[in-house]
LUMKETI-401467 format. One record per residue: y, z, x of N, C-alpha, C in turn. Coordinates in nm, 3 decimals, padded with zeros to 5 digits. Layout:
<sites>
site n_c2 = Y n_c3 = Z n_c1 = X ca_c2 = Y ca_c3 = Z ca_c1 = X c_c2 = Y c_c3 = Z c_c1 = X
...
</sites>
This chain:
<sites>
site n_c2 = 09.796 n_c3 = 10.334 n_c1 = 08.683 ca_c2 = 09.747 ca_c3 = 10.462 ca_c1 = 08.733 c_c2 = 09.795 c_c3 = 10.481 c_c1 = 08.877
site n_c2 = 09.837 n_c3 = 10.603 n_c1 = 08.908 ca_c2 = 09.884 ca_c3 = 10.634 ca_c1 = 09.042 c_c2 = 09.766 c_c3 = 10.678 c_c1 = 09.127
site n_c2 = 09.752 n_c3 = 10.618 n_c1 = 09.243 ca_c2 = 09.653 ca_c3 = 10.663 ca_c1 = 09.338 c_c2 = 09.724 c_c3 = 10.733 c_c1 = 09.453
site n_c2 = 09.664 n_c3 = 10.843 n_c1 = 09.499 ca_c2 = 09.724 ca_c3 = 10.924 ca_c1 = 09.603 c_c2 = 09.628 c_c3 = 10.936 c_c1 = 09.721
site n_c2 = 09.679 n_c3 = 10.919 n_c1 = 09.841 ca_c2 = 09.596 ca_c3 = 10.927 ca_c1 = 09.961 c_c2 = 09.661 c_c3 = 11.024 c_c1 = 10.059
site n_c2 = 09.587 n_c3 = 11.132 n_c1 = 10.089 ca_c2 = 09.638 ca_c3 = 11.231 ca_c1 = 10.183 c_c2 = 09.593 c_c3 = 11.199 c_c1 = 10.325
site n_c2 = 09.670 n_c3 = 11.246 n_c1 = 10.422 ca_c2 = 09.633 ca_c3 = 11.234 ca_c1 = 10.563 c_c2 = 09.704 c_c3 = 11.345 c_c1 = 10.641
site n_c2 = 09.662 n_c3 = 11.362 n_c1 = 10.766 ca_c2 = 09.730 ca_c3 = 11.458 ca_c1 = 10.853 c_c2 = 09.655 c_c3 = 11.587 c_c1 = 10.876
site n_c2 = 09.544 n_c3 = 11.606 n_c1 = 10.806 ca_c2 = 09.467 ca_c3 = 11.727 ca_c1 = 10.828 c_c2 = 09.399 c_c3 = 11.727 c_c1 = 10.964
site n_c2 = 09.342 n_c3 = 11.840 n_c1 = 10.999 ca_c2 = 09.272 ca_c3 = 11.850 ca_c1 = 11.126 c_c2 = 09.247 c_c3 = 11.993 c_c1 = 11.166
site n_c2 = 09.210 n_c3 = 12.010 n_c1 = 11.292 ca_c2 = 09.182 ca_c3 = 12.142 ca_c1 = 11.349 c_c2 = 09.299 c_c3 = 12.185 c_c1 = 11.436
site n_c2 = 09.347 n_c3 = 12.307 n_c1 = 11.414 ca_c2 = 09.461 ca_c3 = 12.357 ca_c1 = 11.491 c_c2 = 09.439 c_c3 = 12.506 c_c1 = 11.516
site n_c2 = 09.493 n_c3 = 12.554 n_c1 = 11.624 ca_c2 = 09.484 ca_c3 = 12.697 ca_c1 = 11.653 c_c2 = 09.587 c_c3 = 12.775 c_c1 = 11.571
site n_c2 = 09.557 n_c3 = 12.900 n_c1 = 11.548 ca_c2 = 09.651 ca_c3 = 12.987 ca_c1 = 11.477 c_c2 = 09.786 c_c3 = 12.984 c_c1 = 11.548
site n_c2 = 09.892 n_c3 = 12.977 n_c1 = 11.467 ca_c2 = 10.027 ca_c3 = 12.967 ca_c1 = 11.520 c_c2 = 10.075 c_c3 = 12.825 c_c1 = 11.537
site n_c2 = 09.985 n_c3 = 12.729 n_c1 = 11.524 ca_c2 = 10.021 ca_c3 = 12.589 ca_c1 = 11.541 c_c2 = 10.078 c_c3 = 12.528 c_c1 = 11.414
site n_c2 = 10.099 n_c3 = 12.397 n_c1 = 11.420 ca_c2 = 10.161 ca_c3 = 12.324 ca_c1 = 11.310 c_c2 = 10.084 c_c3 = 12.197 c_c1 = 11.278
site n_c2 = 10.094 n_c3 = 12.156 n_c1 = 11.154 ca_c2 = 10.042 ca_c3 = 12.027 ca_c1 = 11.108 c_c2 = 10.139 c_c3 = 11.975 c_c1 = 11.002
site n_c2 = 10.142 n_c3 = 11.842 n_c1 = 10.989 ca_c2 = 10.218 ca_c3 = 11.782 ca_c1 = 10.880 c_c2 = 10.125 c_c3 = 11.694 c_c1 = 10.799
site n_c2 = 10.112 n_c3 = 11.728 n_c1 = 10.673 ca_c2 = 10.032 ca_c3 = 11.647 ca_c1 = 10.582 c_c2 = 10.121 c_c3 = 11.544 c_c1 = 10.515
site n_c2 = 10.062 n_c3 = 11.428 n_c1 = 10.488 ca_c2 = 10.132 ca_c3 = 11.322 ca_c1 = 10.417 c_c2 = 10.049 c_c3 = 11.281 c_c1 = 10.295
site n_c2 = 10.116 n_c3 = 11.234 n_c1 = 10.194 ca_c2 = 10.049 ca_c3 = 11.184 ca_c1 = 10.074 c_c2 = 10.124 c_c3 = 11.059 c_c1 = 10.030
site n_c2 = 10.054 n_c3 = 10.946 n_c1 = 10.034 ca_c2 = 10.115 ca_c3 = 10.819 ca_c1 = 09.996 c_c2 = 10.066 c_c3 = 10.781 c_c1 = 09.857
site n_c2 = 10.160 n_c3 = 10.741 n_c1 = 09.772 ca_c2 = 10.126 ca_c3 = 10.696 ca_c1 = 09.637 c_c2 = 10.116 c_c3 = 10.543 c_c1 = 09.633
site n_c2 = 10.040 n_c3 = 10.496 n_c1 = 09.536 ca_c2 = 10.012 ca_c3 = 10.352 ca_c1 = 09.531 c_c2 = 10.114 c_c3 = 10.273 c_c1 = 09.452
site n_c2 = 10.197 n_c3 = 10.343 n_c1 = 09.375 ca_c2 = 10.288 ca_c3 = 10.271 ca_c1 = 09.287 c_c2 = 10.429 c_c3 = 10.328 c_c1 = 09.294
site n_c2 = 10.526 n_c3 = 10.241 n_c1 = 09.276 ca_c2 = 10.667 ca_c3 = 10.282 ca_c1 = 09.280 c_c2 = 10.700 c_c3 = 10.379 c_c1 = 09.168
site n_c2 = 10.624 n_c3 = 10.375 n_c1 = 09.058 ca_c2 = 10.654 ca_c3 = 10.465 ca_c1 = 08.946 c_c2 = 10.636 c_c3 = 10.611 c_c1 = 08.986
site n_c2 = 10.567 n_c3 = 10.633 n_c1 = 09.100 ca_c2 = 10.551 ca_c3 = 10.769 ca_c1 = 09.151 c_c2 = 10.685 c_c3 = 10.839 c_c1 = 09.165
site n_c2 = 10.792 n_c3 = 10.764 n_c1 = 09.188 ca_c2 = 10.922 ca_c3 = 10.826 ca_c1 = 09.213 c_c2 = 10.973 c_c3 = 10.903 c_c1 = 09.092
site n_c2 = 10.912 n_c3 = 10.883 n_c1 = 08.976 ca_c2 = 10.951 ca_c3 = 10.958 ca_c1 = 08.857 c_c2 = 10.863 c_c3 = 11.081 c_c1 = 08.835
site n_c2 = 10.768 n_c3 = 11.103 n_c1 = 08.924 ca_c2 = 10.673 ca_c3 = 11.213 ca_c1 = 08.910 c_c2 = 10.711 c_c3 = 11.332 c_c1 = 08.998
site n_c2 = 10.689 n_c3 = 11.451 n_c1 = 08.945 ca_c2 = 10.687 ca_c3 = 11.569 ca_c1 = 09.032 c_c2 = 10.560 c_c3 = 11.562 c_c1 = 09.116
site n_c2 = 10.565 n_c3 = 11.623 n_c1 = 09.234 ca_c2 = 10.451 ca_c3 = 11.622 ca_c1 = 09.325 c_c2 = 10.416 c_c3 = 11.763 c_c1 = 09.366
site n_c2 = 10.287 n_c3 = 11.785 n_c1 = 09.385 ca_c2 = 10.244 ca_c3 = 11.918 ca_c1 = 09.427 c_c2 = 10.138 c_c3 = 11.911 c_c1 = 09.534
site n_c2 = 10.126 n_c3 = 12.020 n_c1 = 09.607 ca_c2 = 10.015 ca_c3 = 12.040 ca_c1 = 09.702 c_c2 = 09.937 c_c3 = 12.163 c_c1 = 09.655
site n_c2 = 09.807 n_c3 = 12.147 n_c1 = 09.649 ca_c2 = 09.717 ca_c3 = 12.256 ca_c1 = 09.617 c_c2 = 09.612 c_c3 = 12.263 c_c1 = 09.727
site n_c2 = 09.542 n_c3 = 12.376 n_c1 = 09.735 ca_c2 = 09.436 ca_c3 = 12.388 ca_c1 = 09.835 c_c2 = 09.318 c_c3 = 12.465 c_c1 = 09.779
site n_c2 = 09.204 n_c3 = 12.437 n_c1 = 09.837 ca_c2 = 09.081 ca_c3 = 12.506 ca_c1 = 09.797 c_c2 = 09.002 c_c3 = 12.544 c_c1 = 09.920
site n_c2 = 08.986 n_c3 = 12.673 n_c1 = 09.938 ca_c2 = 08.906 ca_c3 = 12.725 ca_c1 = 10.049 c_c2 = 08.762 c_c3 = 12.740 c_c1 = 10.002
site n_c2 = 08.668 n_c3 = 12.742 n_c1 = 10.096 ca_c2 = 08.526 ca_c3 = 12.755 ca_c1 = 10.059 c_c2 = 08.502 c_c3 = 12.880 c_c1 = 09.974
site n_c2 = 08.435 n_c3 = 12.860 n_c1 = 09.863 ca_c2 = 08.402 ca_c3 = 12.972 ca_c1 = 09.777 c_c2 = 08.515 c_c3 = 13.025 c_c1 = 09.691
site n_c2 = 08.628 n_c3 = 12.958 n_c1 = 09.696 ca_c2 = 08.745 ca_c3 = 13.004 ca_c1 = 09.620 c_c2 = 08.792 c_c3 = 12.895 c_c1 = 09.524
site n_c2 = 08.871 n_c3 = 12.936 n_c1 = 09.426 ca_c2 = 08.929 ca_c3 = 12.839 ca_c1 = 09.334 c_c2 = 09.047 c_c3 = 12.767 c_c1 = 09.399
site n_c2 = 09.074 n_c3 = 12.650 n_c1 = 09.347 ca_c2 = 09.189 ca_c3 = 12.575 ca_c1 = 09.396 c_c2 = 09.317 c_c3 = 12.648 c_c1 = 09.357
site n_c2 = 09.412 n_c3 = 12.655 n_c1 = 09.451 ca_c2 = 09.535 ca_c3 = 12.730 ca_c1 = 09.426 c_c2 = 09.658 c_c3 = 12.648 c_c1 = 09.460
site n_c2 = 09.767 n_c3 = 12.684 n_c1 = 09.396 ca_c2 = 09.895 ca_c3 = 12.619 ca_c1 = 09.419 c_c2 = 09.948 c_c3 = 12.653 c_c1 = 09.557
site n_c2 = 10.008 n_c3 = 12.553 n_c1 = 09.623 ca_c2 = 10.070 ca_c3 = 12.574 ca_c1 = 09.754 c_c2 = 10.221 c_c3 = 12.547 c_c1 = 09.747
site n_c2 = 10.255 n_c3 = 12.426 n_c1 = 09.701 ca_c2 = 10.397 ca_c3 = 12.387 ca_c1 = 09.698 c_c2 = 10.415 c_c3 = 12.273 c_c1 = 09.599
site n_c2 = 10.539 n_c3 = 12.255 n_c1 = 09.554 ca_c2 = 10.570 ca_c3 = 12.145 ca_c1 = 09.464 c_c2 = 10.715 c_c3 = 12.103 c_c1 = 09.482
site n_c2 = 10.743 n_c3 = 11.981 n_c1 = 09.439 ca_c2 = 10.879 ca_c3 = 11.928 ca_c1 = 09.452 c_c2 = 10.910 c_c3 = 11.846 c_c1 = 09.328
site n_c2 = 11.032 n_c3 = 11.858 n_c1 = 09.279 ca_c2 = 11.072 ca_c3 = 11.782 ca_c1 = 09.161 c_c2 = 11.080 c_c3 = 11.633 c_c1 = 09.192
site n_c2 = 11.092 n_c3 = 11.552 n_c1 = 09.086 ca_c2 = 11.086 ca_c3 = 11.407 ca_c1 = 09.104 c_c2 = 11.194 c_c3 = 11.355 c_c1 = 09.197
site n_c2 = 11.310 n_c3 = 11.420 n_c1 = 09.197 ca_c2 = 11.420 ca_c3 = 11.371 ca_c1 = 09.281 c_c2 = 11.438 c_c3 = 11.453 c_c1 = 09.408
site n_c2 = 11.346 n_c3 = 11.546 n_c1 = 09.433 ca_c2 = 11.354 ca_c3 = 11.627 ca_c1 = 09.554 c_c2 = 11.456 c_c3 = 11.739 c_c1 = 09.547
site n_c2 = 11.518 n_c3 = 11.756 n_c1 = 09.432 ca_c2 = 11.623 ca_c3 = 11.856 ca_c1 = 09.421 c_c2 = 11.575 c_c3 = 11.999 c_c1 = 09.416
site n_c2 = 11.449 n_c3 = 12.018 n_c1 = 09.377 ca_c2 = 11.394 ca_c3 = 12.154 ca_c1 = 09.366 c_c2 = 11.258 c_c3 = 12.159 c_c1 = 09.433
site n_c2 = 11.233 n_c3 = 12.269 n_c1 = 09.502 ca_c2 = 11.102 ca_c3 = 12.292 ca_c1 = 09.563 c_c2 = 11.052 c_c3 = 12.430 c_c1 = 09.523
site n_c2 = 10.922 n_c3 = 12.443 n_c1 = 09.524 ca_c2 = 10.857 ca_c3 = 12.566 ca_c1 = 09.480 c_c2 = 10.743 c_c3 = 12.595 c_c1 = 09.578
site n_c2 = 10.723 n_c3 = 12.722 n_c1 = 09.609 ca_c2 = 10.622 ca_c3 = 12.760 ca_c1 = 09.707 c_c2 = 10.545 c_c3 = 12.883 c_c1 = 09.661
site n_c2 = 10.418 n_c3 = 12.885 n_c1 = 09.698 ca_c2 = 10.340 ca_c3 = 13.007 ca_c1 = 09.681 c_c2 = 10.394 c_c3 = 13.113 c_c1 = 09.776
site n_c2 = 10.385 n_c3 = 13.238 n_c1 = 09.735 ca_c2 = 10.435 ca_c3 = 13.347 ca_c1 = 09.820 c_c2 = 10.368 c_c3 = 13.347 c_c1 = 09.957
site n_c2 = 10.242 n_c3 = 13.307 n_c1 = 09.960 ca_c2 = 10.165 ca_c3 = 13.313 ca_c1 = 10.085 c_c2 = 10.214 c_c3 = 13.213 c_c1 = 10.190
site n_c2 = 10.291 n_c3 = 13.112 n_c1 = 10.148 ca_c2 = 10.335 ca_c3 = 13.009 ca_c1 = 10.244 c_c2 = 10.487 c_c3 = 13.003 c_c1 = 10.259
site n_c2 = 10.558 n_c3 = 13.080 n_c1 = 10.180 ca_c2 = 10.705 ca_c3 = 13.077 ca_c1 = 10.188 c_c2 = 10.752 c_c3 = 13.111 c_c1 = 10.328
site n_c2 = 10.847 n_c3 = 13.033 n_c1 = 10.376 ca_c2 = 10.901 ca_c3 = 13.054 ca_c1 = 10.510 c_c2 = 10.820 c_c3 = 12.987 c_c1 = 10.620
site n_c2 = 10.701 n_c3 = 12.938 n_c1 = 10.587 ca_c2 = 10.615 ca_c3 = 12.871 ca_c1 = 10.686 c_c2 = 10.594 c_c3 = 12.724 c_c1 = 10.653
site n_c2 = 10.585 n_c3 = 12.691 n_c1 = 10.525 ca_c2 = 10.560 ca_c3 = 12.554 ca_c1 = 10.481 c_c2 = 10.686 c_c3 = 12.497 c_c1 = 10.418
site n_c2 = 10.704 n_c3 = 12.366 n_c1 = 10.437 ca_c2 = 10.816 ca_c3 = 12.296 ca_c1 = 10.377 c_c2 = 10.767 c_c3 = 12.165 c_c1 = 10.317
site n_c2 = 10.799 n_c3 = 12.145 n_c1 = 10.190 ca_c2 = 10.760 ca_c3 = 12.021 ca_c1 = 10.124 c_c2 = 10.883 c_c3 = 11.931 c_c1 = 10.109
site n_c2 = 10.861 n_c3 = 11.802 n_c1 = 10.130 ca_c2 = 10.971 ca_c3 = 11.706 ca_c1 = 10.114 c_c2 = 10.914 c_c3 = 11.575 c_c1 = 10.062
site n_c2 = 11.002 n_c3 = 11.485 n_c1 = 10.022 ca_c2 = 10.957 ca_c3 = 11.356 ca_c1 = 09.973 c_c2 = 11.054 c_c3 = 11.247 c_c1 = 10.018
site n_c2 = 10.998 n_c3 = 11.128 n_c1 = 10.034 ca_c2 = 11.077 ca_c3 = 11.010 ca_c1 = 10.067 c_c2 = 11.038 c_c3 = 10.904 c_c1 = 09.965
site n_c2 = 11.117 n_c3 = 10.890 n_c1 = 09.861 ca_c2 = 11.081 ca_c3 = 10.797 ca_c1 = 09.753 c_c2 = 11.083 c_c3 = 10.652 c_c1 = 09.799
site n_c2 = 11.163 n_c3 = 10.621 n_c1 = 09.900 ca_c2 = 11.164 ca_c3 = 10.485 ca_c1 = 09.952 c_c2 = 11.029 c_c3 = 10.449 c_c1 = 10.014
site n_c2 = 10.962 n_c3 = 10.549 n_c1 = 10.069 ca_c2 = 10.831 ca_c3 = 10.528 ca_c1 = 10.131 c_c2 = 10.718 c_c3 = 10.571 c_c1 = 10.039
site n_c2 = 10.753 n_c3 = 10.611 n_c1 = 09.916 ca_c2 = 10.657 ca_c3 = 10.664 ca_c1 = 09.817 c_c2 = 10.560 c_c3 = 10.762 c_c1 = 09.881
site n_c2 = 10.618 n_c3 = 10.857 n_c1 = 09.954 ca_c2 = 10.540 ca_c3 = 10.953 ca_c1 = 10.032 c_c2 = 10.598 c_c3 = 11.093 c_c1 = 10.016
site n_c2 = 10.509 n_c3 = 11.191 n_c1 = 10.009 ca_c2 = 10.550 ca_c3 = 11.331 ca_c1 = 10.017 c_c2 = 10.485 c_c3 = 11.392 c_c1 = 10.141
site n_c2 = 10.549 n_c3 = 11.497 n_c1 = 10.191 ca_c2 = 10.503 ca_c3 = 11.562 ca_c1 = 10.312 c_c2 = 10.491 c_c3 = 11.712 c_c1 = 10.289
site n_c2 = 10.403 n_c3 = 11.773 n_c1 = 10.367 ca_c2 = 10.394 ca_c3 = 11.917 ca_c1 = 10.372 c_c2 = 10.392 c_c3 = 11.957 c_c1 = 10.519
site n_c2 = 10.504 n_c3 = 12.008 n_c1 = 10.566 ca_c2 = 10.513 ca_c3 = 12.057 ca_c1 = 10.703 c_c2 = 10.464 c_c3 = 12.200 c_c1 = 10.705
site n_c2 = 10.361 n_c3 = 12.225 n_c1 = 10.784 ca_c2 = 10.299 ca_c3 = 12.357 ca_c1 = 10.788 c_c2 = 10.315 c_c3 = 12.415 c_c1 = 10.929
site n_c2 = 10.389 n_c3 = 12.523 n_c1 = 10.937 ca_c2 = 10.413 ca_c3 = 12.590 ca_c1 = 11.065 c_c2 = 10.351 c_c3 = 12.729 c_c1 = 11.063
site n_c2 = 10.337 n_c3 = 12.788 n_c1 = 11.180 ca_c2 = 10.282 ca_c3 = 12.923 ca_c1 = 11.194 c_c2 = 10.152 c_c3 = 12.937 c_c1 = 11.115
site n_c2 = 10.065 n_c3 = 12.843 n_c1 = 11.133 ca_c2 = 09.941 ca_c3 = 12.842 ca_c1 = 11.055 c_c2 = 09.853 c_c3 = 12.961 c_c1 = 11.088
site n_c2 = 09.783 n_c3 = 13.007 n_c1 = 10.985 ca_c2 = 09.694 ca_c3 = 13.122 ca_c1 = 10.995 c_c2 = 09.553 c_c3 = 13.079 c_c1 = 10.958
site n_c2 = 09.453 n_c3 = 13.152 n_c1 = 11.005 ca_c2 = 09.314 ca_c3 = 13.117 ca_c1 = 10.966 c_c2 = 09.295 c_c3 = 13.112 c_c1 = 10.815
site n_c2 = 09.368 n_c3 = 13.196 n_c1 = 10.742 ca_c2 = 09.353 ca_c3 = 13.196 ca_c1 = 10.596 c_c2 = 09.415 c_c3 = 13.073 c_c1 = 10.529
site n_c2 = 09.481 n_c3 = 12.989 n_c1 = 10.606 ca_c2 = 09.530 ca_c3 = 12.861 ca_c1 = 10.552 c_c2 = 09.422 c_c3 = 12.753 c_c1 = 10.553
site n_c2 = 09.308 n_c3 = 12.785 n_c1 = 10.612 ca_c2 = 09.197 ca_c3 = 12.690 ca_c1 = 10.616 c_c2 = 09.151 c_c3 = 12.655 c_c1 = 10.476
site n_c2 = 09.151 n_c3 = 12.525 n_c1 = 10.446 ca_c2 = 09.116 ca_c3 = 12.478 ca_c1 = 10.311 c_c2 = 09.120 c_c3 = 12.326 c_c1 = 10.309
site n_c2 = 09.071 n_c3 = 12.271 n_c1 = 10.199 ca_c2 = 09.097 ca_c3 = 12.130 ca_c1 = 10.169 c_c2 = 09.228 c_c3 = 12.126 c_c1 = 10.091
site n_c2 = 09.321 n_c3 = 12.043 n_c1 = 10.137 ca_c2 = 09.451 ca_c3 = 12.032 ca_c1 = 10.074 c_c2 = 09.457 c_c3 = 11.905 c_c1 = 09.990
site n_c2 = 09.502 n_c3 = 11.922 n_c1 = 09.866 ca_c2 = 09.509 ca_c3 = 11.812 ca_c1 = 09.770 c_c2 = 09.653 c_c3 = 11.784 c_c1 = 09.730
site n_c2 = 09.685 n_c3 = 11.658 n_c1 = 09.721 ca_c2 = 09.814 ca_c3 = 11.612 ca_c1 = 09.670 c_c2 = 09.796 c_c3 = 11.581 c_c1 = 09.521
site n_c2 = 09.898 n_c3 = 11.609 n_c1 = 09.441 ca_c2 = 09.891 ca_c3 = 11.584 ca_c1 = 09.298 c_c2 = 10.025 c_c3 = 11.532 c_c1 = 09.247
site n_c2 = 10.018 n_c3 = 11.453 n_c1 = 09.141 ca_c2 = 10.139 ca_c3 = 11.396 ca_c1 = 09.079 c_c2 = 10.136 c_c3 = 11.421 c_c1 = 08.929
site n_c2 = 10.252 n_c3 = 11.450 n_c1 = 08.873 ca_c2 = 10.257 ca_c3 = 11.472 ca_c1 = 08.729 c_c2 = 10.399 c_c3 = 11.465 c_c1 = 08.677
site n_c2 = 10.409 n_c3 = 11.434 n_c1 = 08.549 ca_c2 = 10.539 ca_c3 = 11.436 ca_c1 = 08.482 c_c2 = 10.559 c_c3 = 11.575 c_c1 = 08.424
site n_c2 = 10.611 n_c3 = 11.662 n_c1 = 08.508 ca_c2 = 10.615 ca_c3 = 11.805 ca_c1 = 08.477 c_c2 = 10.720 c_c3 = 11.835 c_c1 = 08.370
site n_c2 = 10.839 n_c3 = 11.782 n_c1 = 08.386 ca_c2 = 10.954 ca_c3 = 11.808 ca_c1 = 08.299 c_c2 = 10.976 c_c3 = 11.957 c_c1 = 08.281
site n_c2 = 10.956 n_c3 = 12.012 n_c1 = 08.162 ca_c2 = 10.983 ca_c3 = 12.154 ca_c1 = 08.139 c_c2 = 10.860 c_c3 = 12.243 c_c1 = 08.156
site n_c2 = 10.753 n_c3 = 12.186 n_c1 = 08.203 ca_c2 = 10.633 ca_c3 = 12.267 ca_c1 = 08.223 c_c2 = 10.634 c_c3 = 12.330 c_c1 = 08.361
site n_c2 = 10.534 n_c3 = 12.414 n_c1 = 08.387 ca_c2 = 10.528 ca_c3 = 12.486 ca_c1 = 08.514 c_c2 = 10.477 c_c3 = 12.397 c_c1 = 08.627
site n_c2 = 10.546 n_c3 = 12.402 n_c1 = 08.739 ca_c2 = 10.502 ca_c3 = 12.330 ca_c1 = 08.858 c_c2 = 10.381 c_c3 = 12.396 c_c1 = 08.921
site n_c2 = 10.358 n_c3 = 12.524 n_c1 = 08.887 ca_c2 = 10.253 ca_c3 = 12.601 ca_c1 = 08.952 c_c2 = 10.115 c_c3 = 12.579 c_c1 = 08.889
site n_c2 = 10.110 n_c3 = 12.516 n_c1 = 08.773 ca_c2 = 09.985 ca_c3 = 12.502 ca_c1 = 08.697 c_c2 = 09.920 c_c3 = 12.368 c_c1 = 08.725
site n_c2 = 09.802 n_c3 = 12.369 n_c1 = 08.780 ca_c2 = 09.739 ca_c3 = 12.242 ca_c1 = 08.821 c_c2 = 09.706 c_c3 = 12.154 c_c1 = 08.702
site n_c2 = 09.683 n_c3 = 12.211 n_c1 = 08.585 ca_c2 = 09.653 ca_c3 = 12.129 ca_c1 = 08.468 c_c2 = 09.770 c_c3 = 12.042 c_c1 = 08.425
site n_c2 = 09.889 n_c3 = 12.072 n_c1 = 08.475 ca_c2 = 10.007 ca_c3 = 11.992 ca_c1 = 08.440 c_c2 = 10.020 c_c3 = 11.867 c_c1 = 08.526
site n_c2 = 09.931 n_c3 = 11.850 n_c1 = 08.621 ca_c2 = 09.934 ca_c3 = 11.732 ca_c1 = 08.708 c_c2 = 09.829 c_c3 = 11.633 c_c1 = 08.661
site n_c2 = 09.866 n_c3 = 11.506 n_c1 = 08.661 ca_c2 = 09.781 ca_c3 = 11.402 ca_c1 = 08.603 c_c2 = 09.695 c_c3 = 11.329 c_c1 = 08.705
site n_c2 = 09.742 n_c3 = 11.322 n_c1 = 08.828 ca_c2 = 09.671 ca_c3 = 11.242 ca_c1 = 08.930 c_c2 = 09.651 c_c3 = 11.326 c_c1 = 09.055
site n_c2 = 09.536 n_c3 = 11.305 n_c1 = 09.118 ca_c2 = 09.498 ca_c3 = 11.384 ca_c1 = 09.235 c_c2 = 09.445 c_c3 = 11.294 c_c1 = 09.345
site n_c2 = 09.475 n_c3 = 11.334 n_c1 = 09.469 ca_c2 = 09.413 ca_c3 = 11.269 ca_c1 = 09.582 c_c2 = 09.276 c_c3 = 11.328 c_c1 = 09.609
site n_c2 = 09.208 n_c3 = 11.276 n_c1 = 09.710 ca_c2 = 09.072 ca_c3 = 11.322 ca_c1 = 09.742 c_c2 = 09.071 c_c3 = 11.439 c_c1 = 09.839
site n_c2 = 09.184 n_c3 = 11.470 n_c1 = 09.897 ca_c2 = 09.194 ca_c3 = 11.588 ca_c1 = 09.980 c_c2 = 09.183 c_c3 = 11.559 c_c1 = 10.129
site n_c2 = 09.241 n_c3 = 11.648 n_c1 = 10.208 ca_c2 = 09.230 ca_c3 = 11.642 ca_c1 = 10.353 c_c2 = 09.203 c_c3 = 11.782 c_c1 = 10.406
site n_c2 = 09.111 n_c3 = 11.792 n_c1 = 10.500 ca_c2 = 09.067 ca_c3 = 11.923 ca_c1 = 10.550 c_c2 = 09.165 c_c3 = 11.976 c_c1 = 10.655
site n_c2 = 09.203 n_c3 = 12.101 n_c1 = 10.638 ca_c2 = 09.282 ca_c3 = 12.172 ca_c1 = 10.738 c_c2 = 09.201 c_c3 = 12.293 c_c1 = 10.783
site n_c2 = 09.179 n_c3 = 12.303 n_c1 = 10.912 ca_c2 = 09.104 ca_c3 = 12.414 ca_c1 = 10.968 c_c2 = 09.188 c_c3 = 12.482 c_c1 = 11.075
site n_c2 = 09.210 n_c3 = 12.611 n_c1 = 11.059 ca_c2 = 09.290 ca_c3 = 12.688 ca_c1 = 11.154 c_c2 = 09.198 c_c3 = 12.788 c_c1 = 11.223
site n_c2 = 09.186 n_c3 = 12.775 n_c1 = 11.353 ca_c2 = 09.099 ca_c3 = 12.864 ca_c1 = 11.429 c_c2 = 09.178 c_c3 = 12.984 c_c1 = 11.480
site n_c2 = 09.109 n_c3 = 13.097 n_c1 = 11.491 ca_c2 = 09.176 ca_c3 = 13.220 ca_c1 = 11.537 c_c2 = 09.171 c_c3 = 13.234 c_c1 = 11.688
</sites>
């Protein structure tokens, strides 16, 4: 079983930046697609970004395109989410997820098999 641990969340002013990290517990993670999802208070969890197993393809929600960048380092069994130009509406708990997506949608959270416990991101106005 893959265990995922997120870090890097915190409090930042609007316009600032944060970089989230997600470390996997097993080398087999390198065969998994990875995703970032977020859940704001009172809202459903939503897709943020995803990356294919080899890093060749990335996918972003329209709300974060041009501001967030997802990457992975399989040697370090880690994925990153660089978040720039943060807005108050980006405030949420951010979750890392892993799954063998293959021909399924990267945007659908049910296609991911393993989840981290989340890290809080708070953007003040």
